[in-house]
N, C-alpha and C positions, 0 to 999 in steps of 0.2 A: 504494500500500500504506500503510495507516494504521499508527501505532505499535503498536496492539493486534494487528493481523494480522501485523506483522513479528515481534513477540514470540512469537506463536503458531507461526510457521513456523520459528523458531530451534530447531534440534535438537541442536546441539553448541556448546560454547564452550571455549576453552583457558583453564583456570584457572591451571595451572602446568605447567612441563616440568622434569623432574629429569634432570640429566646427571651421570654419574660420570666423574671424571678421575683417572688414575693414570699415572705413568711419562711417557715422551716422547709429547707430543701432536702431531698434525699441525697446523701453524699456517701461516697465510698472511696477510700484511698488504697491502692494496691501497689506496693513497691515490689520490684523484681530485681534479682541479682545484686542485692546491696553488697557493697564492698568490692565489686568487680568492675572492670571497665565497661561491661555491658549493662550496667545498672540503668533502670528507668522507673518512672512512676506513672501509673495510670490513675487518673482522678475522674470519678464519675460524679457530676454535679447535675442533678435533675436529668434532663434528656441529653446532656453533653458528656462525651468521654474524651478527656484530654490525655495525650501521651507526651511526656517530657523526658528527655534523656540528657540534656546539657545543663550542668550546674550554673554556668554563667547566665544562661537564659532564665533558669528558675529564679536566680537572685534578682535579675532585672525585672521580671514579671512581678515578683513579690513587692519590690520597691515601687513599681509603677501602679500596682493595685492599691498599695497603702497610700500613695499620693492622691488617690481619688477620695480619700476620707473627707476633706472639706466639702466636696460636692455631695457626698452621701448624707451629710448632716441636714440637707434640705428635705430629705425624704422622711416620712413618719417612721417611728420605731417598728411598727407593724402596720401593714395596710389594713384599714377597717374591714371587718367581715363582709359588709354589704358591698364595698368596692371590690373586694377579692372575688366575690361571686360574679360581679358584673365583668370585671377585667380578666379574671383567670378562672374560667369554668373548671370544675374539678372532674369533669367527665373524661376518663381515660381514652374513650373512643375519639376524642378530639386531638389526641396527641399520638398520631400513628408513626411519627418519625423520631429517630434518635440520630444524633450527630456524633461522628468520631473525627477527631482532629489531632494529628501529630504535629507538635510545635517544634520549629527549628530555630536556630539562633538568629535568623533574620526576621522572626516574628515581631510585630509591633503591637503596641496597645495605645489607645487614645480614649479620652473620656470627655463628656460634656453633660450639662444638665439639660434635660428636654422637658418643656412644659406639656401639660395635657393637650390632647387633640381630640375633641369631641367627634369630629367627622370619622376618625378611624378607630374610635373607642380605645385610645391609648392613654394610660394614666401618666401623670408626671413621673419622671424616672431619671436615674443616672444612666446615661447611655454609654456603654463601654464597648469599644470595638477591639477585638482580639483576633487578628488575622481575618478570616472570613466570617467570624461569629460576632454578632452584635447582641450584647446583653442589655435588656431593659430591666435594671435593678430598681424595683419599686419601693423597697423599704430597707431600713438599716439592719433588720434581722437577716435578710438575704445577703446584704453587703458583707456583714460580719462573717457569715458562714463561708462565703467565697474567699474572703480575706484569709481565713484559717486554712482553707485548702491550699492557697499559694504558699503559706508558711510551711505547711506539711510537705508539699512537693519539694521545697527548698531544703528542708531538714532531712528528708529521706535521701536526697542526692548529695548532700554535703558529706565529705569524708569524716568529719568530726562534728555531728550535729550539736548545736548549742542548747 
C-alpha cells in the first residue's frame, strides 16, 4: 500500500476525546516491572487508561497538574447532586467507550477555566488538555483524585520514591 492509497483508505481519525469528571472517580493504579528499566505505570481514571513509562514525563505531568490548582479553586468542592444528574447521567449505557493513551515525553498539558455553556449542556469546569484527551474537571473532588494519580505515577516510576 502506497502512502497515497493509505491516505485514501483512512476513514476515521481520533482528533480528541472529551471526558467529564465530577465527584468520586473510579481509579486504579497498576505498576509493572518496578525497579527494572522496563518499568511502567498504568493508571485507570474513570473511562481513561493512561500508560506512562518515562520518569521525567511523570515528574513534568505531576508538576503541570499541580499548577492547575489555582484554577481548580473556582470549581465547587463537589458538584451539587441535581447538577450531577443533569450534567453527568449515571447510566452506564451512555458510556460505551473507554480510552487508552500511552504518554511519551513529548506529551503536553495545558489548562484553562471554561464557563458554563447552556447550549451544549456543559457545566463550568477546569478544562485540561493532555495530548488528545480533554478533561472537563467539574469539581475539586475530581481534581484532587486526578492530582493523586499523577503523584502515584511519579512515585511508582521514581527509583527512590519519597
